[in-house]
N, C-alpha and C positions, 0 to 999 in steps of 0.2 A: 378896881378891887372886886372880889367876889360879891355877888348879891345873895339875898335870901333865897332867890330862885335857884341859884347854883348849889346852895346848901341842901335844898330839897331834892335837887337832881342827884347830888352825891348820895344822899340818904336813900333815895329811890333805887339807885343802882345797887346799893348795898343790900337793900331788902330783896330785890329781884335775884341778885347773885347768890346770896345766902340761901334763898329759897331753892334755887337750882342745885346748890351744893347739897342741901338736905334731901332733895329729890334723888340725887345720885346715891347718897348714903342709904336711903330707903330702898332703892333698887338693889343695891348690894346685899342688904339684909334679907330682902325677899328672895334672892337667888343664892343664899348661903349654902343651900343643899343641892343646887342645880349642877349636874355633872357637866364638866367642860366649861363652866362659866368662869371668866376672869374678872376679878374685881376692877372697878372703875374708880379712878382718882380724880376729883375735881382739881383743876389747875387754875387758880385765881391770878389775875393780873391787873395792875393799875391801868386805868384808862388814860389816854394821852392828856397831858396837862394843857391848861389854857394860859397863854401868855398875856400878861397885862402890864401896864406901865410900872406897877409896883412889884412885879415878879411873875413867875410861872406857878400857877395854882393847880392842884390836882382836880380831876373831874370825877373821881369815884373809882369803882372797881367793876370788873367784868369777868365772866367765865371765859378764860382763854382757850381751854380745851378740857375735854373729859377723857383723860388718858386711860388706856387699857393696860393694866399691869401684867406684863407677859415678857418672858425672857426667851428669845429665839434659840439661844444656845442650849437651854434646858430642854426645849422642844426637840432639838436635833438629837440630844443624848437619849431621850426617851424613844424617839422613833428608830434610832439605830439599834437599840435593844429589841424593839418590837419587831423589826425586820428579821432578826435572827430567831426570835421566839416563834414567829409565825411559820418560818421554814421548818424548824425542828418539830413543832407540834404537828404539822401536816404530815411530815415524813414518818414520825413515830406512830401516828394514827393508822396510816396505810400499812406500814410494816407490822404493826400489831395484828392486823387482819391476816396478813400472810403467815405470821407465827401461829395463829389459830388454825388456819387451813392445814398447815403442815402437821398440826396436832401430835407433837412428839413430847414425851413418850405417851403412846396410846395404842390400844389394841386395834384401833381403826386406822392407824398410821401406816406409812410406807415401810418403816422398819419392821413392823409386825408382819406385813404382807411378804416382804423379802424372806424373813425367817420362816414363815409358813411354807413358802414356795420351795426352799431348799430342804426343809425338813421332810416335805412330801417326797422329794427325790430320794432322800436317805431311806425313808420307809419303803419306797418302791424297790430300792437296791436290795433290801432285806427279803423282799418277796416279789421277784421280778415277773412271776406268772400271774399275779393277782390282778383281776380286772378292777377290784375295789381300789387297789393302790394306784392303778392307772387313772381311774376316775378322780381320785384325790389329787393327783398331779395336775390333771386338766383343770380341776376346780380351783386349785391354788394359783395356777397360771392365769386363770380368768380373774381371780381376785386381785392378783398383782397388776394386771393390765387395767382393770377397773379402778384401782386405787391411783394408778398413774394418771388416768383420765380425769378422775375426780380432782386431783391436785391441779392439773393443768386447767380444768374448768374454773376452779376456784381462783387461780392466778389471773385468768382471763377476766373474771368478774371484778377483781380488784383493779385491773388495768382499765376496764370500761368505766368503773366508778371514778378512777383518777382522771380519765379523759373528760368525763362530765364535770368533775370538780374544776378542772382547768378552764373549761368553757365558761362555767358560771363565774369563776374568779375574774376572768378577762372581761366578761360583761359587766361585772361590778366595778372594775377599774374604769371602764368607759363611762359608767353612770356617775362615778365620783368625780372624774375629771370634767365631765360636763357640768356637774354641780359647782365645782370650783371656778370654772370660767364664768358661770352666771353670777356667782357671788362677787367675783372680781369686777364684773361690769356694774353691779349694784354699789359696790364700794366706791368706784370712781364717781358715781353720781352723788353718793351720800357724803363724800369727803371733799366736795368741790370747795367749800368754804374754809378748808384747812382743819376741820375737826375730825376726830377719830370715830369711826363707826364700830364701836366695840362689839356689839351684838353680831354684826355681819362677820367681823374678823374671828370671833369665837366659832361661828358656824363653819367658816372655812377651815379653821384649824382642826375641828372635829372630823371634817371630811378628809383632811390630809393625814390625820392620825390613823383613820381606818385604811386609807390607801397604803400606809406603811406596813400594815399587816399583810398586804397582798404582794407588793413589789418594793424593791429598794427605791427610795426617793431622796432627792436633794431639793430643798426649797430655796428659791432665789427671790429676795425682796426687791420690788421695783419702787421708784420714787413716787409714782402716782398711787401707791397704796395696793396695787395688785401684786401677785406673786407668779413666778414661773416654777414649774415642777419638772425635774429632770430625772430620768431613769436610764442607767447604762450610757450616759453621755448624750442621750437624745431627749428632746423636749416633748413632754406629753401635755403640758399646759404652758402657754405663754400669754399672760394677760387674759384677753378675751378669746384667745384661739386655743382649740383643742386638737390634739392628734389622737387618732383612734388606734387601739391595739387590737390585734387579731391573733388567733392560734395558727400555727403552721407546722408542717412536717417536712424537713429537708433531709434527704438521703436517709430516711428512717429515723431521724432524730426529731423528737417533739420540741417545740419552742414557741415563743411569741415574738411578734415583730410589729412595727408600725406600718399602717396602711400607706402605701406609696414609697416605702423604704425597703430595699431588698435585704435578705438575710434574716438572721435571728438575733435577738438581743443577747449579748454575751454574759451579762451579769445576772446572777441568780440570787434570790433571797425572798423572804416573805412566803406566804402560802403558795404562790405560783412557783417560786423557786424550789420549794419542798416537793411539790407535785411533779415538777420536771425531773428532779433527781430520782424520784420513785419510778417514773416512766422510763427514763433513759439509762438509768444505772441499776437500781435495785431490782425491779421486776425483770428487766432484760437479763441481768446476770443470773437470777434465780431460775428463770425459765430455761436459760441456756444450760445450766448445770443439770436441771431435771431432764432435759432432752438428751444431754450427753449420757446420763445414766440409762435412759430408755434405749438409746442406740447401742450402748455397750452390752446390755442384757440381751437384747434381741440378736445382735450379731454373734456374740460368743456362745449363747445357749444353742442357737441354730447350728453353729459350726460343729459343736460336739454332738448334738442330737442327730445331725445329718450323717454321722459316721455309723450310726446304729442300724440294725435291721429289725423291723417290727414283725409281729406275728403274721402279717400278710406277706412277708418276704420282701418288703419294700425298703430300699435304702435311700438316703438323701432327702428324707422328709423333714421339712421345717416344723419346729414346734410353734414359733411365733411367725406371724405374717412378716416376711422380710421387708415389705414396703412400709411398714409402720414403725419407723425409727424415731418418732417423737413421742413425748409423754401423752399427747392427746390422740395419737393415731395407733399406739401400741395395741396389738390384739393377737389372739391365737390364730394360727393358720387355718385355712379352710379344712384341711385334712383332719386336724386334731379336733376341730369343732364337730366335724361330721361323725367321727368314730374314735373312741379312746384307743382302739387297737392300732391306730396309726402311731402311737407313742412307743418309742423304742427303749428297752432297758439295757441292751448290750449289742455288741457288734456281731456280725454274722460269722458263719463257718468259713471253711476254705474256699467254697465256691459261692459265698454270699448268702447261704441259707440261714434261716432263722434258728437261733439256738435258745431253747426255752429257759435255760438256767443262767444265761449270760446276764451280767449286771454291771459291766465295766462302764457303760455309758451313763447309767444312773448314778454310779459312784462318782464319776468325773463331774457330772452336773451338780451333785450334792456338794462336792469339794469346792465349787465356785464361791460358796458362802464365805470362805476364809482366804481365798486366793486373790492376789492382786490382779485386777483387770488390765489387760494389755492396753486397752483404749483409755482407761482412766488413770492408770498408774497406782491405783489403790483398790481395795475391795469395794464391792457395791455398798455394803453397809457403812463402811468408813466414809465413802464419798457422800452418802446422804447425811450421816452424822455431822460431817464437816459443814455441809450446806445448812442444816438446821442450827448448828452452832454459830455460823457466820450471821445468819438472820437474827438470832437471839442477841448476839453481840452488837449488831447495828441498831436494833431496837433499844437495847440498854444504853448505848452511847447517845442515841437521839433523845431518850428520856432524861439522861443526865444533863444534856445541853438545854433541854426545856427547863429543867429545874434551875440551872445556872442563869439562863436569860430571864426567867420569871423573877428571880431575885433581883437581878440587875435592873430589869424594867420597873419592878416595884420601887426600888430605891430611886431611880430616875423620876418616876411619877411622884414620889413623895417630895423630892426636891422641887419639882416643877409646881406641884399644887401648894407646897409650903410658901412659894414665892407669890403665886397669883390667886390663891384661894381666899375667900372672904373670912376675915377674923371678926366675929361678932363683937368681941371686947373692944377691938380697935375701932370698929365702925361706931359703936355706942359712944366712945370718947370723942370721935369726930362729930357725931350728932350733937353732943353737948356744946362743942366748940362753935359749930355753925349756928346752933340755937341761940347761944349767948351773943354772937355777932349780930344775929337777926334782931334780938331784943335791943341791943345797943343802937342799931340803925333806926329802929322804931322810936327809940328815945330821942334821937336826933331830929326826927320828923316832928315830934311833940315840941321840942325846944324851938325849932324853926317856926312852927305854927304860933307858939306863944310870942316869939319875937315879932311875928307879923301882926298879931293882934295889938301888941304894944305900939308898933309903928302906926297902925290905923287910928289908935286912940289919941295920938299926939296932935 
């Protein structure tokens, strides 16, 4: 039959276990405002019974585990929305810069430069012998080419910034995956006895949450307490092993891949996915449209201007440098830069001689303002208006998606924290519960001690 010593042992186990439970409650209350902290729940269990001739008697209580209250499905829902949010935030940020660079409507924008250029030709057609009108045409041509170059330079600046952002994000991914593998290793050591290392698991989840803002992730739980992290079907974390990401460019396409694995990761999402869309789709398309506009202007203005005869009696003179058919290389021809008299207002006479009052070339060039370009299929102004409209629509769409995924991510975070966050009211109730149990165990010790004294006095 149980002895007085066994009663004291049971009471001692109760005191120790309730003290550990109170310690867990105190830890929860201390971290009630700690971001990313998951409340810990003491799991109490009866100690193995002792078999005696009169039956099996209990041997007390013990702390079976200190469970971390966390739902992996709620984590997955939150990270799924975070991935989409990171992508659209990044994309809208870079495209917002592009929208500012295009600066439309504005007196400093390309639409204003185009209007000024063709208006100068119209004024020149009204006074084809005026050197002042010729100078105005050259100045407006220079303004147009300068504006094109400014836009191209601005787009190049956004591209360079996106490239640097991509490099920084990839470096951060590698830092986080290294951190996750190290925490995995520490968890293996900390959970050898079968207990949960809640603090380490919280730190690992915070790293995974940040990782989800950068790339799409799928988390795989292992039996030994570690996790694997997969992106685009390839493992970047497997327990204590890490695979390194690097930036690549394949056939002019930006991307990321795993060191030691060929090709690019096909899946896009997170901040890295948004940056790749900006580099491979948005900026590439905008720059192509701008270069197409520059090529059309240079080619078609030169074609018309070359038919005219200038005051020096020269025909076939280019207004723009024919080699500069991109936005960044567009410039006036050497002849026009050297002397405004190289600019023609009209065609020559029967034998190609200069005609002072001729203005048909200037009129034809002024008419390009509203004429559909053969190379573009629309007018220059309409082409650029469509370009700025498309950029604005893409920015608006990305911002709308940011708002949607911010709301969804917020709702997912509310559900997640509602499940795992510390409730001070609940913890105070549990504190009273464990305190009462502790006092009762102390009373058992007192009773056992009194019984012992009675036995000694007999």
